[in-house]
C-alpha positions as a Markdown table, in Angstrom:
| # | Residue | x | y | z |
|---|---|---|---|---|
| 1 | Met | -8.3 | 41.4 | 4.5 |
| 2 | Phe | -7.5 | 40.8 | 0.9 |
| 3 | Glu | -9.9 | 43.1 | -0.9 |
| 4 | Asn | -7.0 | 44.7 | -3.1 |
| 5 | Phe | -6.1 | 41.3 | -4.3 |
| 6 | Trp | -7.2 | 40.4 | -7.8 |
| 7 | Gly | -8.3 | 36.7 | -8.5 |
| 8 | Asn | -8.0 | 33.3 | -6.8 |
| 9 | Ser | -10.8 | 34.0 | -4.2 |
| 10 | His | -10.4 | 30.3 | -3.1 |
| 11 | Val | -6.7 | 30.9 | -1.9 |
| 12 | Thr | -7.8 | 34.4 | -0.1 |
| 13 | Arg | -10.5 | 32.6 | 1.6 |
| 14 | Ala | -8.5 | 29.8 | 3.0 |
| 15 | Leu | -5.9 | 31.9 | 4.1 |
| 16 | Glu | -8.5 | 34.1 | 6.1 |
| 17 | Gly | -10.0 | 31.0 | 7.7 |
| 18 | Met | -6.3 | 30.1 | 9.0 |
| 19 | Ile | -6.2 | 33.6 | 10.6 |
| 20 | Ala | -9.8 | 33.5 | 11.9 |
| 21 | Gln | -9.3 | 30.1 | 13.5 |
| 22 | Asn | -5.7 | 30.8 | 14.6 |
| 23 | Arg | -4.5 | 27.6 | 13.0 |
| 24 | Ile | -1.8 | 29.0 | 10.6 |
| 25 | Ala | 0.7 | 26.4 | 9.1 |
| 26 | Gln | 4.5 | 27.1 | 9.5 |
| 27 | Thr | 5.3 | 26.6 | 6.0 |
| 28 | Leu | 3.0 | 27.6 | 3.1 |
| 29 | Leu | 3.8 | 27.3 | -0.7 |
| 30 | Phe | 2.4 | 29.6 | -3.2 |
| 31 | Ala | 2.9 | 28.2 | -6.7 |
| 32 | Gly | 1.5 | 29.7 | -9.9 |
| 33 | Pro | 2.3 | 31.5 | -13.0 |
| 34 | Glu | 4.9 | 34.5 | -13.2 |
| 35 | Gly | 3.0 | 37.7 | -12.2 |
| 36 | Val | 0.0 | 36.0 | -10.9 |
| 37 | Gly | 0.5 | 37.8 | -7.5 |
| 38 | Lys | 2.2 | 34.9 | -5.3 |
| 39 | Ala | 4.7 | 37.6 | -3.5 |
| 40 | Thr | 1.9 | 40.4 | -3.4 |
| 41 | Leu | -0.4 | 37.8 | -1.7 |
| 42 | Ala | 2.5 | 36.8 | 0.8 |
| 43 | Arg | 3.1 | 40.3 | 1.9 |
| 44 | Arg | -0.8 | 40.9 | 2.3 |
| 45 | Phe | -0.8 | 37.7 | 4.3 |
| 46 | Gly | 2.2 | 38.9 | 6.5 |
| 47 | Ala | 0.5 | 42.2 | 7.0 |
| 48 | Ala | -2.6 | 40.7 | 8.3 |
| 49 | Leu | -0.4 | 38.9 | 11.0 |
| 50 | Val | 2.3 | 41.5 | 11.8 |
| 51 | Gly | 0.6 | 44.7 | 10.9 |
| 52 | Asp | 2.1 | 47.9 | 9.2 |
| 53 | Ala | 1.3 | 46.7 | 5.5 |
| 54 | Ala | 2.8 | 50.0 | 4.2 |
| 55 | Lys | 6.3 | 49.1 | 5.3 |
| 56 | Ile | 5.9 | 45.5 | 4.1 |
| 57 | Glu | 5.0 | 46.9 | 0.6 |
| 58 | Gln | 8.1 | 48.8 | 0.3 |
| 59 | Asp | 9.7 | 45.7 | -0.3 |
| 60 | Asp | 7.8 | 44.8 | -3.3 |
| 61 | Leu | 10.5 | 43.5 | -5.8 |
| 62 | Ser | 8.7 | 45.3 | -8.8 |
| 63 | Leu | 9.4 | 48.7 | -7.3 |
| 64 | Ala | 12.0 | 50.9 | -9.0 |
| 65 | His | 14.2 | 51.1 | -6.0 |
| 66 | Asn | 14.4 | 47.6 | -5.4 |
| 67 | Leu | 14.9 | 46.6 | -9.0 |
| 68 | Glu | 17.7 | 49.0 | -9.0 |
| 69 | Ile | 19.3 | 47.2 | -6.1 |
| 70 | Val | 18.8 | 43.8 | -7.5 |
| 71 | Ala | 20.4 | 45.1 | -10.9 |
| 72 | Gly | 23.3 | 46.8 | -9.4 |
| 73 | Arg | 24.4 | 43.6 | -7.5 |
| 74 | Glu | 24.6 | 41.7 | -10.9 |
| 75 | Arg | 27.8 | 43.7 | -11.4 |
| 76 | Trp | 29.4 | 42.7 | -7.9 |
| 77 | Pro | 31.8 | 40.1 | -7.7 |
| 78 | Ala | 30.6 | 36.5 | -6.3 |
| 79 | Asp | 32.6 | 36.9 | -3.1 |
| 80 | Lys | 31.1 | 40.3 | -2.3 |
| 81 | Arg | 27.5 | 38.9 | -2.7 |
| 82 | Asn | 28.4 | 36.0 | -0.8 |
| 83 | Gln | 29.5 | 38.1 | 2.0 |
| 84 | Asp | 26.4 | 40.3 | 2.1 |
| 85 | Pro | 23.4 | 38.1 | 1.2 |
| 86 | Leu | 20.4 | 39.9 | -0.3 |
| 87 | Leu | 17.4 | 40.3 | 1.9 |
| 88 | Phe | 14.6 | 43.2 | 2.0 |
| 89 | Ser | 13.4 | 44.0 | 5.4 |
| 90 | Ser | 11.4 | 47.2 | 5.7 |
| 91 | His | 9.3 | 45.6 | 8.4 |
| 92 | Pro | 11.8 | 44.0 | 11.2 |
| 93 | Asp | 9.4 | 40.8 | 11.4 |
| 94 | Phe | 8.9 | 40.5 | 7.7 |
| 95 | Val | 12.0 | 39.4 | 5.8 |
| 96 | Thr | 12.3 | 38.7 | 1.9 |
| 97 | Phe | 14.8 | 36.7 | 0.4 |
| 98 | Ala | 15.0 | 37.2 | -3.1 |
| 99 | Pro | 17.0 | 35.8 | -6.3 |
| 100 | Asp | 20.4 | 37.4 | -6.6 |
| 101 | Gly | 23.3 | 37.7 | -9.0 |
| 102 | Pro | 23.4 | 37.6 | -12.9 |
| 103 | Leu | 21.6 | 34.2 | -13.1 |
| 104 | Arg | 18.9 | 35.4 | -10.4 |
| 105 | Gln | 19.2 | 32.5 | -8.0 |
| 106 | Ile | 18.7 | 31.7 | -4.5 |
| 107 | Ser | 22.0 | 31.3 | -2.8 |
| 108 | Ile | 23.4 | 28.9 | 0.1 |
| 109 | Glu | 24.6 | 32.1 | 1.6 |
| 110 | Gln | 21.1 | 33.4 | 1.8 |
| 111 | Met | 19.7 | 30.3 | 3.2 |
| 112 | Arg | 22.5 | 30.1 | 5.7 |
| 113 | Leu | 21.7 | 33.6 | 7.1 |
| 114 | Leu | 17.9 | 32.4 | 6.9 |
| 115 | Lys | 18.9 | 29.8 | 9.5 |
| 116 | Glu | 21.0 | 32.2 | 11.4 |
| 117 | Arg | 18.2 | 34.5 | 11.8 |
| 118 | Ala | 15.3 | 32.2 | 12.3 |
| 119 | Pro | 15.6 | 31.8 | 16.2 |
| 120 | Phe | 15.4 | 35.5 | 16.6 |
| 121 | Lys | 11.9 | 36.5 | 18.1 |
| 122 | Pro | 9.6 | 39.0 | 16.7 |
| 123 | Leu | 10.1 | 42.5 | 17.5 |
| 124 | Lys | 6.3 | 42.9 | 18.2 |
| 125 | Gly | 3.6 | 40.2 | 18.4 |
| 126 | Lys | 4.2 | 36.5 | 17.9 |
| 127 | His | 4.9 | 35.9 | 14.4 |
| 128 | Arg | 7.9 | 36.6 | 12.5 |
| 129 | Ile | 7.6 | 35.9 | 8.6 |
| 130 | Phe | 10.4 | 35.1 | 6.1 |
| 131 | Leu | 9.1 | 35.1 | 2.4 |
| 132 | Ile | 11.4 | 33.2 | 0.1 |
| 133 | Asp | 10.6 | 34.6 | -3.3 |
| 134 | His | 11.4 | 32.1 | -6.3 |
| 135 | Ile | 12.6 | 29.1 | -4.1 |
| 136 | Asp | 12.5 | 27.2 | -7.5 |
| 137 | Arg | 15.7 | 29.0 | -8.5 |
| 138 | Ala | 17.6 | 27.5 | -5.4 |
| 139 | Gly | 20.5 | 25.4 | -6.0 |
| 140 | Glu | 20.5 | 21.7 | -4.6 |
| 141 | Gln | 22.9 | 23.0 | -1.7 |
| 142 | Ala | 20.7 | 26.1 | -1.0 |
| 143 | Ala | 17.6 | 23.8 | -1.1 |
| 144 | Asn | 19.2 | 21.4 | 1.4 |
| 145 | Ser | 20.1 | 24.2 | 3.7 |
| 146 | Leu | 16.8 | 25.5 | 3.8 |
| 147 | Leu | 15.4 | 21.9 | 4.6 |
| 148 | Lys | 17.2 | 22.0 | 7.8 |
| 149 | Thr | 15.0 | 25.1 | 9.0 |
| 150 | Leu | 11.9 | 23.2 | 7.8 |
| 151 | Glu | 12.4 | 20.3 | 9.7 |
| 152 | Glu | 12.3 | 22.1 | 13.2 |
| 153 | Pro | 11.1 | 25.7 | 12.7 |
| 154 | Pro | 10.9 | 27.9 | 15.9 |
| 155 | Glu | 7.3 | 28.3 | 17.0 |
| 156 | His | 7.2 | 32.0 | 16.2 |
| 157 | Leu | 8.5 | 31.4 | 12.4 |
| 158 | Ile | 6.2 | 31.4 | 9.3 |
| 159 | Leu | 7.9 | 30.4 | 6.2 |
| 160 | Ile | 6.2 | 31.4 | 2.7 |
| 161 | Val | 7.9 | 30.1 | -0.4 |
| 162 | Thr | 6.8 | 30.9 | -4.0 |
| 163 | Ala | 7.5 | 28.9 | -7.2 |
| 164 | Glu | 6.1 | 29.1 | -10.8 |
| 165 | Asn | 6.3 | 25.3 | -10.7 |
| 166 | Ala | 6.0 | 23.4 | -7.4 |
| 167 | Tyr | 7.3 | 20.2 | -8.8 |
| 168 | Asp | 10.5 | 21.9 | -9.4 |
| 169 | Leu | 11.1 | 21.7 | -6.0 |
| 170 | Leu | 12.8 | 18.7 | -3.6 |
| 171 | Pro | 9.9 | 16.5 | -2.9 |
| 172 | Thr | 11.2 | 16.7 | 1.0 |
| 173 | Ile | 10.4 | 20.8 | 0.7 |
| 174 | Arg | 7.1 | 20.5 | -0.9 |
| 175 | Ser | 6.1 | 17.8 | 1.7 |
| 176 | Arg | 6.6 | 20.0 | 4.4 |
| 177 | Ala | 4.8 | 23.1 | 3.1 |
| 178 | Val | 0.9 | 23.7 | 3.0 |
| 179 | Pro | 0.4 | 24.2 | -0.8 |
| 180 | Phe | -1.9 | 27.0 | -2.7 |
| 181 | Trp | -2.3 | 27.0 | -6.3 |
| 182 | Leu | -2.9 | 30.4 | -7.8 |
| 183 | Ala | -4.2 | 30.1 | -11.4 |
| 184 | Pro | -4.3 | 32.7 | -14.3 |
| 185 | Leu | -7.2 | 35.4 | -14.0 |
| 186 | Ser | -9.9 | 35.1 | -16.4 |
| 187 | Asn | -10.3 | 37.6 | -19.1 |
| 188 | Glu | -13.1 | 39.0 | -17.4 |
| 189 | Glu | -10.8 | 39.7 | -14.2 |
| 190 | Met | -7.8 | 40.8 | -16.2 |
| 191 | Asn | -10.2 | 43.6 | -18.1 |
| 192 | Ala | -11.5 | 44.8 | -14.7 |
| 193 | Phe | -8.1 | 45.0 | -13.4 |
| 194 | Ala | -6.6 | 46.8 | -16.4 |
| 195 | Ala | -9.7 | 49.2 | -16.2 |
| 196 | Thr | -9.1 | 49.9 | -12.4 |
| 197 | Arg | -5.3 | 50.6 | -13.2 |
| 198 | Ala | -5.9 | 52.6 | -16.5 |
| 199 | Leu | -3.6 | 50.7 | -18.2 |
| 200 | Glu | -2.6 | 52.0 | -21.6 |
| 201 | His | -3.0 | 49.4 | -24.5 |
| 202 | Ser | -4.7 | 47.6 | -22.1 |
| 203 | Ala | -6.1 | 45.0 | -24.6 |
| 204 | His | -2.6 | 44.3 | -25.7 |
| 205 | Arg | -1.4 | 44.1 | -22.4 |
| 206 | Val | -4.3 | 41.7 | -21.4 |
| 207 | Ala | -3.6 | 39.2 | -24.1 |
| 208 | Leu | 0.3 | 39.1 | -23.7 |
| 209 | Ala | -0.1 | 38.7 | -19.8 |
| 210 | Ala | -2.2 | 35.7 | -20.3 |
| 211 | Gly | -4.2 | 35.8 | -16.9 |
| 212 | Ser | -0.9 | 37.6 | -14.8 |
| 213 | Pro | -1.8 | 41.1 | -13.6 |
| 214 | Gly | 2.0 | 41.7 | -12.7 |
| 215 | Val | 2.9 | 41.0 | -16.1 |
| 216 | Ala | 0.3 | 43.2 | -17.6 |
| 217 | Ile | 1.5 | 46.3 | -15.3 |
| 218 | Ser | 5.1 | 45.9 | -15.8 |
| 219 | Leu | 5.2 | 44.6 | -19.6 |
| 220 | Asp | 7.4 | 47.4 | -21.3 |
| 221 | Leu | 5.6 | 47.2 | -24.8 |
| 222 | Asp | 8.4 | 48.7 | -27.0 |
| 223 | Val | 11.0 | 46.2 | -25.3 |
| 224 | Tyr | 8.7 | 43.2 | -26.0 |
| 225 | Asp | 7.9 | 44.1 | -29.3 |
| 226 | Arg | 11.4 | 44.2 | -30.4 |
| 227 | Arg | 12.6 | 41.0 | -28.9 |
| 228 | Arg | 9.4 | 39.5 | -30.6 |
| 229 | Ala | 10.3 | 41.0 | -33.8 |
| 230 | Ala | 13.7 | 39.0 | -33.8 |
| 231 | Met | 12.1 | 35.7 | -32.4 |
| 232 | Leu | 9.5 | 35.7 | -35.0 |
| 233 | Thr | 12.3 | 36.3 | -37.5 |
| 234 | Leu | 14.2 | 33.5 | -36.0 |
| 235 | Leu | 11.2 | 31.1 | -36.2 |
| 236 | Lys | 10.7 | 32.2 | -39.9 |
| 237 | Val | 14.3 | 31.4 | -41.0 |
| 238 | Ala | 14.6 | 28.2 | -38.8 |
| 239 | Gly | 11.2 | 27.1 | -40.2 |
| 240 | Gly | 12.8 | 27.6 | -43.7 |
| 241 | Ala | 10.0 | 30.4 | -44.4 |
| 242 | Ala | 13.0 | 33.3 | -44.7 |
| 243 | Pro | 16.6 | 33.1 | -45.8 |
| 244 | Phe | 19.2 | 33.2 | -43.3 |
| 245 | Gly | 20.4 | 36.6 | -44.2 |
| 246 | Thr | 17.1 | 38.1 | -42.5 |
| 247 | Trp | 18.3 | 36.9 | -39.3 |
| 248 | Ile | 21.9 | 38.5 | -39.3 |
| 249 | Pro | 21.0 | 42.2 | -38.3 |
| 250 | Tyr | 18.9 | 40.8 | -35.2 |
| 251 | Ser | 21.7 | 38.5 | -34.3 |
| 252 | Glu | 24.1 | 41.3 | -34.2 |
| 253 | Thr | 21.8 | 43.6 | -32.5 |
| 254 | Ile | 21.3 | 40.9 | -29.7 |
| 255 | Gly | 25.0 | 40.3 | -29.7 |
| 256 | Arg | 26.0 | 43.9 | -29.0 |
| 257 | Ser | 23.3 | 44.2 | -26.1 |
| 258 | Lys | 25.1 | 43.1 | -22.7 |
| 259 | Ser | 22.1 | 43.9 | -20.5 |
| 260 | Glu | 19.7 | 41.4 | -22.0 |
| 261 | Lys | 19.8 | 37.9 | -21.0 |
| 262 | Leu | 18.9 | 35.2 | -23.0 |
| 263 | Glu | 16.3 | 33.9 | -20.8 |
| 264 | Leu | 14.4 | 37.0 | -21.7 |
| 265 | Tyr | 14.4 | 36.2 | -25.7 |
| 266 | Leu | 13.8 | 32.5 | -24.6 |
| 267 | Lys | 10.4 | 33.7 | -22.8 |
| 268 | Val | 9.3 | 35.3 | -26.2 |
| 269 | Leu | 10.1 | 32.3 | -28.1 |
| 270 | Tyr | 8.1 | 29.9 | -25.5 |
| 271 | Asp | 5.3 | 32.4 | -26.2 |
| 272 | Leu | 5.4 | 32.4 | -29.8 |
| 273 | Leu | 5.5 | 28.4 | -29.9 |
| 274 | Arg | 2.7 | 28.2 | -27.6 |
| 275 | Asp | 0.5 | 30.3 | -30.0 |
| 276 | Leu | 1.8 | 28.4 | -32.9 |
| 277 | Met | 0.7 | 25.2 | -31.4 |
| 278 | Met | -2.6 | 26.5 | -30.6 |
| 279 | Leu | -3.4 | 27.9 | -34.0 |
| 280 | Gln | -2.8 | 24.2 | -35.4 |
| 281 | Gln | -5.1 | 23.0 | -33.1 |
| 282 | Gly | -8.0 | 25.7 | -34.1 |
| 283 | Ala | -8.0 | 27.8 | -31.0 |
| 284 | Ser | -9.5 | 31.2 | -31.6 |
| 285 | Met | -7.5 | 33.1 | -29.0 |
| 286 | Ile | -3.7 | 33.4 | -28.8 |
| 287 | Arg | -1.4 | 35.9 | -26.9 |
| 288 | Asn | 0.3 | 37.5 | -29.8 |
| 289 | Glu | -3.0 | 38.6 | -31.4 |
| 290 | Asp | -1.5 | 41.5 | -33.4 |
| 291 | Val | 0.8 | 39.3 | -35.2 |
| 292 | Arg | -1.7 | 36.6 | -36.1 |
| 293 | Pro | -1.3 | 36.6 | -39.9 |
| 294 | Asp | 2.7 | 35.9 | -39.6 |
| 295 | Leu | 1.7 | 33.1 | -37.0 |
| 296 | Glu | -1.3 | 31.7 | -39.1 |
| 297 | Thr | 1.3 | 31.4 | -42.0 |
| 298 | Leu | 3.9 | 29.5 | -40.0 |
| 299 | Ala | 1.5 | 27.4 | -38.2 |
| 300 | Gln | 0.4 | 26.0 | -41.7 |
| 301 | Arg | 4.1 | 25.7 | -42.9 |
| 302 | Leu | 5.3 | 23.7 | -39.8 |
| 303 | Ser | 4.4 | 20.2 | -38.4 |
| 304 | Phe | 3.7 | 19.5 | -34.9 |
| 305 | Ser | 6.6 | 17.3 | -34.5 |
| 306 | Trp | 8.9 | 20.5 | -35.6 |
| 307 | Leu | 7.2 | 22.5 | -33.2 |
| 308 | Arg | 8.2 | 19.7 | -30.4 |
| 309 | Ala | 11.4 | 19.7 | -31.5 |
| 310 | Ala | 11.9 | 23.4 | -30.8 |
| 311 | Val | 10.3 | 23.3 | -27.6 |
| 312 | Arg | 13.0 | 20.6 | -26.7 |
| 313 | Lys | 15.8 | 22.5 | -28.0 |
| 314 | Ile | 14.7 | 25.7 | -26.1 |
| 315 | Asp | 14.5 | 23.4 | -23.0 |
| 316 | Glu | 18.1 | 22.4 | -23.4 |
| 317 | Leu | 19.2 | 26.0 | -23.8 |
| 318 | Ala | 17.2 | 26.9 | -20.7 |
| 319 | Asp | 19.1 | 24.3 | -18.8 |
| 320 | Leu | 22.4 | 25.9 | -20.1 |
| 321 | Leu | 21.7 | 29.6 | -18.7 |
| 322 | Arg | 23.5 | 28.9 | -15.7 |
| 323 | Arg | 26.5 | 28.2 | -17.6 |
| 324 | Asn | 26.5 | 31.9 | -19.2 |
| 325 | Ile | 26.3 | 30.8 | -22.8 |
| 326 | Gln | 26.7 | 33.2 | -25.5 |
| 327 | Lys | 23.5 | 34.4 | -26.8 |
| 328 | Thr | 24.2 | 34.7 | -30.4 |
| 329 | Ile | 26.0 | 31.2 | -30.8 |
| 330 | Ala | 23.1 | 29.9 | -29.0 |
| 331 | Leu | 20.5 | 31.1 | -31.1 |
| 332 | Asp | 22.2 | 30.7 | -34.3 |
| 333 | Asp | 22.8 | 27.2 | -33.4 |
| 334 | Leu | 19.1 | 26.7 | -32.7 |
| 335 | Ile | 18.3 | 28.2 | -36.0 |
| 336 | Leu | 20.6 | 25.7 | -37.9 |
| 337 | Glu | 19.4 | 22.4 | -35.9 |
| 338 | Leu | 15.6 | 23.5 | -36.7 |
| 339 | Arg | 16.1 | 24.4 | -40.2 |
| 340 | Thr | 17.8 | 21.2 | -41.0 |
| 341 | Ala | 14.9 | 19.4 | -39.3 |
| 342 | Ala | 12.4 | 21.5 | -41.3 |
C-alpha cells in the first residue's frame, strides 16, 4: 500500500492495519522533522481510502504550480486572502489546508471554512479526508476554531494534521488525535533514496538533509551555500574570530533581497550551531561536512555557554518573525550581543 514511501515502516504498517481492520481513527497526527514525508504519507493514506491517487498527488505542495500559487498569495492584501481561504482539492474527497500568507500560517478563516465543509458527505465511498499541513502554524484563534470540529466530527470525516513538533499544539488538540511519530531516515535509507532518484551531489544533499528525503530533493544547493556563507561569517564575527567589516557586504546583500525571509537564514544558523555543538562533543558526523575546517576552528574558540546563548537569542528572533522585523537590524543586533558575550 505504501511501497513507494521511504522509511518509518512502523508507521506504514500501523496505518495498513487500521485499513485492513476497518478501524480508522477520525483524527490522525503525523509528527516529525521537515521533509520526512508527513504530508506525503497523508496523501498516500487518503488515496488508499478514497482512490484516484494521481489526483490527490496533484496537491503536493512541493510541486511547482502549487509553490507558485502559495508564493503569489503572499502579495495579496490580508483582506483578499481572508475572503478566499487557501485550500487544494484536486480530488473532491481529499482537501488540503496549507499555510498561507507572508508568515505562512494556518488562518482562522481556513479553519472556519473547514468547519463549514465538514458536514458535506463524500462524493464517492464513505470517507472524506481533510489534511491540515503544519497545524503547528495555526494561531490560537484558528486552533480553537478547529477544536470545535474535533470535538464532534461527522462520521464520514477523517482529519489528518501534521506538525514538526507535536508539543507546539494545544493539549486539547493533541489529546484528540492518534499520534504517529515519523523519525529521520537512516544514512542507508537516505543513500538508497538518493540513488533511486539519481540526485546530483547526492552525498552533499544527504548530509544536509539529515534524514529528510523531502529536503534532499528540494534543496537548492547554490542558494543554501550562499546563505550558509553569510551565516558562517556572522558566527565568525559574533564569536570574535573576524572583524565586523567582513559581515557588512553580506548584511547589505541580505537587506537588498525582498524575497528571502529571515526564517530561511535562521534555519541555516540553527544547523551551523548544531554542528558546532556536535564537534565540541567529539562527534564524527556533521551536516555541513564541506566546511568542517571552519567549523572546527570555531568550535575550539567558542564555549558551550556561548553556543547556548546564541541558540536562545535565535529562538527570540524566531518568536518575533510574525512581527515582520527587519532582517538586517535583527542579524546586526544578534552579532553585537554575541560579540559582547564572546
